[in-house]
C-alpha positions in Angstrom: -14.5 171.8 -100.7 -15.8 168.4 -99.6 -18.9 168.9 -97.5 -19.3 167.1 -94.2 -21.9 166.6 -91.5 -21.3 169.2 -88.8 -21.7 166.4 -86.1 -18.6 164.6 -87.4 -16.6 167.0 -85.2 -17.1 168.6 -81.8 -19.9 171.2 -82.1 -17.5 174.0 -81.0 -15.8 173.8 -84.5 -19.1 174.9 -86.1 -19.7 177.6 -83.5 -16.2 179.0 -83.8 -16.2 179.0 -87.6 -19.5 180.7 -87.8 -19.2 182.9 -84.7 -18.9 186.2 -86.6 -22.1 185.4 -88.6 -23.8 184.6 -85.3 -22.7 187.8 -83.4 -22.4 191.3 -84.8 -19.5 193.3 -83.4 -17.5 190.2 -82.5 -13.7 190.5 -82.6 -12.9 186.8 -82.3 -13.9 183.6 -80.5 -12.0 181.1 -78.4 -13.1 177.6 -77.4 -11.8 175.3 -74.8 -13.3 171.8 -74.9 -12.8 168.1 -74.6 -12.6 166.5 -78.1 -13.7 162.8 -78.0 -12.1 162.2 -81.5 -8.6 163.2 -80.3 -9.2 162.1 -76.7 -7.8 165.4 -75.4 -8.6 168.9 -74.3 -8.2 171.4 -77.1 -8.1 175.2 -77.2 -8.9 176.9 -80.6 -9.3 180.5 -81.7 -11.2 181.8 -84.7 -10.4 185.1 -86.3 -10.8 184.6 -90.1 -9.2 181.1 -89.6 -9.0 178.5 -86.9 -5.8 178.6 -84.9 -4.6 176.3 -82.1 -3.8 177.9 -78.8 -1.1 177.2 -76.3 -1.6 177.4 -72.6 0.9 176.9 -69.8 -1.4 176.9 -66.9 -3.1 173.4 -67.2 -4.5 173.8 -63.6 -6.3 176.9 -64.8 -7.9 174.9 -67.6 -8.8 172.0 -65.3 -10.4 174.4 -62.8 -12.1 176.3 -65.6 -13.8 173.1 -67.0 -15.1 172.2 -63.5 -17.0 175.5 -63.2 -20.6 175.2 -64.1 -21.3 179.0 -64.0 -23.4 179.6 -67.1 -22.1 183.0 -68.1 -19.5 185.5 -67.0 -18.1 188.8 -68.3 -14.3 189.1 -67.9 -11.3 191.1 -69.2 -9.4 189.5 -71.9 -6.1 189.5 -69.9 -7.9 187.0 -67.7 -7.7 184.5 -70.5 -4.1 183.2 -70.4 -3.7 181.8 -74.0 -1.1 182.2 -76.7 -1.9 181.8 -80.4 -0.1 179.1 -82.4 -0.1 180.6 -85.9 0.5 178.7 -89.2 4.2 179.4 -89.1 4.4 178.6 -85.4 4.9 182.3 -84.4 3.3 182.8 -81.0 1.3 186.0 -80.5 0.5 187.1 -77.0 -2.9 188.5 -76.2 -1.4 190.7 -73.4 -0.6 193.7 -75.7 -4.0 193.9 -77.3 -6.4 196.6 -76.3 -8.9 195.8 -73.7 -12.3 194.4 -74.8 -15.3 192.9 -73.1 -15.1 189.1 -73.1 -18.2 186.9 -72.5 -17.3 183.5 -71.0 -20.0 180.8 -71.6 -20.0 177.3 -70.1 -21.7 174.3 -71.8 -21.9 170.7 -70.4 -19.8 168.1 -72.2 -21.7 164.8 -72.3 -18.5 162.7 -72.9 -16.3 163.5 -69.9 -18.9 165.1 -67.7 -17.1 168.5 -67.4 -17.8 171.8 -69.0 -16.7 173.3 -72.4 -16.0 177.0 -72.5 -16.4 179.7 -75.1 -14.9 183.1 -75.0 -16.6 185.7 -77.2 -14.4 188.8 -77.7 -16.5 191.9 -78.3 -15.2 195.2 -79.6 -15.1 198.0 -77.1 -18.1 199.6 -78.7 -20.7 197.4 -77.1 -23.3 199.9 -78.5 -23.5 197.7 -81.6 -26.2 195.9 -79.5 -28.3 198.9 -78.3 -30.0 202.0 -79.6 -27.9 205.2 -79.2 -30.8 206.8 -77.2 -30.5 204.3 -74.4 -28.8 205.6 -71.3 -25.3 204.3 -70.6 -26.5 203.0 -67.2 -28.3 200.2 -69.1 -25.0 198.6 -70.1 -25.2 195.9 -67.4 -28.7 195.0 -68.4 -27.8 194.9 -72.1 -24.9 192.5 -71.3 -27.4 190.3 -69.4 -29.7 190.2 -72.5 -26.8 189.5 -74.8 -25.4 186.6 -72.7 -28.9 185.0 -72.4 -29.6 185.2 -76.1 -26.2 183.8 -77.1 -26.2 181.0 -74.5 -29.6 179.8 -75.6 -28.7 180.1 -79.3 -25.4 178.2 -78.9 -26.9 175.6 -76.6 -29.6 174.9 -79.2 -26.9 174.4 -81.9 -25.0 172.0 -79.6 -28.1 170.0 -78.7 -29.2 169.8 -82.3 -25.7 168.6 -83.3 -25.6 165.9 -80.6 -29.1 164.7 -81.5 -28.4 164.5 -85.2 -25.2 162.5 -84.5 -27.1 160.0 -82.3 -30.0 159.6 -84.8 -27.5 159.3 -87.8 -25.7 156.4 -86.0 -28.9 154.6 -85.2 -30.2 154.9 -88.7 -26.9 154.0 -90.2 -26.6 150.8 -88.1 -30.2 149.8 -88.7 -29.8 150.4 -92.5 -26.6 148.4 -92.8 -27.9 145.5 -90.7 -31.2 145.4 -92.5 -29.7 145.6 -95.9 -27.3 142.8 -95.1 -30.2 140.7 -93.8 -32.3 141.4 -96.8 -29.5 140.2 -99.1 -29.0 137.0 -97.0 -32.8 136.3 -97.0 -33.0 136.8 -100.8 -30.0 134.5 -101.4 -31.6 131.8 -99.2 -35.0 132.2 -101.0 -33.3 131.9 -104.4 -31.4 128.8 -103.4 -34.5 127.2 -102.0 -36.6 128.1 -105.1 -33.9 126.6 -107.4 -33.8 123.4 -105.3 -37.6 123.2 -105.4 -37.6 123.6 -109.1 -35.0 120.9 -109.7 -36.4 118.4 -107.2 -40.0 118.8 -108.5 -38.8 118.2 -112.0 -37.1 115.0 -110.9 -40.2 113.9 -108.9 -42.5 114.7 -111.9 -40.3 112.7 -114.2 -40.3 109.7 -111.8 -44.1 109.7 -111.3 -45.3 110.7 -114.8 -46.8 107.2 -115.3 -48.5 107.2 -111.9 -52.1 107.9 -111.3 -51.4 109.6 -108.0 -49.9 113.1 -108.0 -46.9 113.6 -105.7 -45.4 116.7 -104.1 -42.6 117.7 -101.8 -43.0 119.6 -98.5 -40.8 122.5 -97.7 -39.1 120.4 -95.0 -38.4 117.6 -97.5 -36.8 120.1 -99.9 -34.7 121.6 -97.1 -33.5 118.2 -96.0 -32.5 117.2 -99.5 -30.7 120.6 -99.9 -28.8 120.1 -96.7 -27.4 116.8 -97.9 -25.4 118.6 -100.7 -26.3 115.8 -103.1 -26.0 116.0 -106.9 -29.1 115.7 -109.0 -28.4 112.1 -109.9 -28.2 111.3 -106.2 -31.4 113.2 -105.4 -33.1 111.3 -108.1 -32.0 108.1 -106.6 -33.2 109.2 -103.1 -36.6 110.1 -104.6 -36.9 106.9 -106.5 -36.2 104.7 -103.4 -38.5 106.9 -101.3 -41.4 106.6 -103.8 -40.9 102.9 -104.0 -41.5 102.5 -100.3 -44.4 105.0 -100.1 -46.3 103.4 -103.0 -45.9 99.8 -101.6 -46.4 100.8 -97.9 -49.4 103.2 -98.2 -50.7 102.6 -101.7 -52.0 106.2 -101.9 -55.0 106.9 -104.1 -54.9 110.7 -104.0 -52.3 113.5 -103.8 -49.4 112.6 -101.6 -46.8 115.1 -100.3 -43.5 113.6 -99.3 -42.3 114.8 -95.8 -38.8 114.9 -94.6 -39.4 111.6 -92.8 -40.5 109.9 -96.0 -37.0 110.5 -97.6 -34.8 107.4 -97.5 -31.3 108.9 -97.4 -28.3 106.6 -97.1 -25.2 108.5 -98.3 -23.2 105.4 -98.8 -25.8 103.6 -100.8 -27.5 106.5 -102.6 -24.4 108.0 -104.1 -24.0 106.4 -107.6 -20.6 105.4 -108.8 -19.8 108.1 -111.4 -17.1 108.1 -113.9 -15.0 111.3 -114.2 -16.7 111.9 -117.6 -20.2 111.5 -116.2 -19.3 113.7 -113.2 -18.3 116.5 -115.6 -21.6 116.1 -117.4 -23.7 116.7 -114.3 -23.4 120.5 -114.4 -24.6 120.5 -118.1 -27.4 118.2 -117.2 -28.6 120.6 -114.5 -28.9 123.4 -117.1 -30.9 121.2 -119.4 -33.2 120.1 -116.5 -33.7 123.7 -115.5 -34.5 124.8 -119.1 -36.9 121.9 -119.7 -38.8 122.7 -116.5 -39.1 126.3 -117.6 -40.3 125.3 -121.1 -43.0 123.1 -119.6 -44.1 126.0 -117.4 -44.4 128.2 -120.5 -46.5 125.6 -122.3 -48.9 125.4 -119.3 -49.2 129.2 -119.5 -49.6 129.2 -123.3 -46.5 131.4 -123.8 -43.8 131.2 -126.5 -40.7 129.2 -125.7 -38.0 131.9 -126.2 -34.7 132.6 -124.5 -36.2 135.5 -122.7 -39.2 133.6 -121.4 -37.1 130.6 -120.5 -34.8 132.8 -118.4 -37.8 134.6 -116.7 -39.1 131.2 -115.6 -35.9 129.9 -114.1 -35.1 130.4 -110.4 -33.2 132.6 -110.1 -33.9 134.4 -113.4 -31.3 134.1 -116.2 -30.7 136.6 -119.0 -31.0 135.4 -122.7 -27.3 136.3 -123.1 -26.3 134.1 -120.2 -28.4 131.2 -121.7 -26.7 131.6 -125.1 -23.3 131.7 -123.4 -24.0 128.5 -121.5 -25.3 126.7 -124.6 -22.2 127.7 -126.5 -19.7 126.6 -123.8 -21.5 123.3 -123.1 -22.4 122.4 -126.7 -20.3 119.3 -127.0 -21.5 118.0 -123.6 -25.1 118.8 -124.6 -24.7 116.7 -127.8 -23.3 113.8 -125.7 -26.1 114.0 -123.2 -28.8 114.1 -125.9 -27.2 111.0 -127.4 -27.0 109.2 -124.0 -30.6 110.1 -123.1 -32.7 110.2 -126.2 -36.0 110.3 -124.2 -35.1 113.2 -121.9 -35.7 117.0 -122.5 -38.4 116.5 -125.2 -39.8 120.0 -124.9 -36.6 122.0 -125.4 -35.3 119.5 -128.0 -38.3 120.2 -130.2 -39.6 123.7 -129.2 -36.6 125.7 -128.0 -34.7 126.7 -131.2 -31.1 126.8 -129.8 -31.4 123.3 -128.3 -33.3 122.1 -131.3 -30.4 123.1 -133.6 -27.9 121.3 -131.3 -30.2 118.3 -131.3 -30.3 118.3 -135.1 -26.5 118.4 -135.3 -26.4 115.6 -132.8 -28.8 113.5 -134.9 -26.9 114.2 -138.0 -23.6 113.3 -136.4 -25.0 110.1 -135.1 -26.4 109.2 -138.5 -23.2 110.1 -140.4 -21.0 107.9 -138.2 -23.5 105.2 -137.7 -23.5 105.4 -133.9 
């Protein structure tokens, strides 16, 4: 059987199904209550199994649910219900032998009325007292029984309601927080990747300068928001550096702000052929691996596929790097031939790229190109 939280249903379901474990000497239990899930008033009986009850006197039920009397002992013929069995045979309660019935009322927080439980005890109410006690104590014994049962069931109902409220609050907080964490992580990964790419381009453009240049977070964000390709970003950085060097002639570290960037979409976008446009994606992979390789050299670590991937943002598995190099091999060869001075670290120290570079050089020598 699939287990469920008890608070997924009205608490009377749990009380009814466990009534005979809660009360010794109980014949059966009937509940009348408003069910928020079905948006209706339900009447259920439990005697080994739950059975739905029919009632013709709806005014009686309405009046009953307006009564806030905590407990009352009545005869069972005063409870005008009929049982709806599994095969729809209706069994009247009228012919059953008399038994003491305890009527308990509990507040319903949804519709503001009262839910009612009927506990049918066997005639031998002595199940709850010692045989030496005088029979005149029967009224007092009933008072003790109704107080104990009311408090016990009220505690179960309150616990059920509190658990439901807390579960909903935790569930909503967990879902919202988890989604926000994922969004934040994606934004950080995207920003780190942009920073890595842009800093590589900036370092390449200023490698012969005495002054060291950097990019502020606002500058990185502004460049990212333009949705420019790396070639376009390189052009923006080149034009911006040209102005900064000639305007300020800095002699120490200079960090480019968002206002230093000279972005003119119509003039900065280079005219790319279809072939060159298709090479841009491959070029980005090479730029990323070159930046990671330089980082490894600075940390005196080996340039391997695993270490390259760990120093990319976001991280890349060695298998993914191998797959990319295999799929982009022909484009890598073309790029290495077009730009003989670029990616020196991975061309010489990262074996998979070094092998492709050797094949590129051999092909160039063989065909005299």
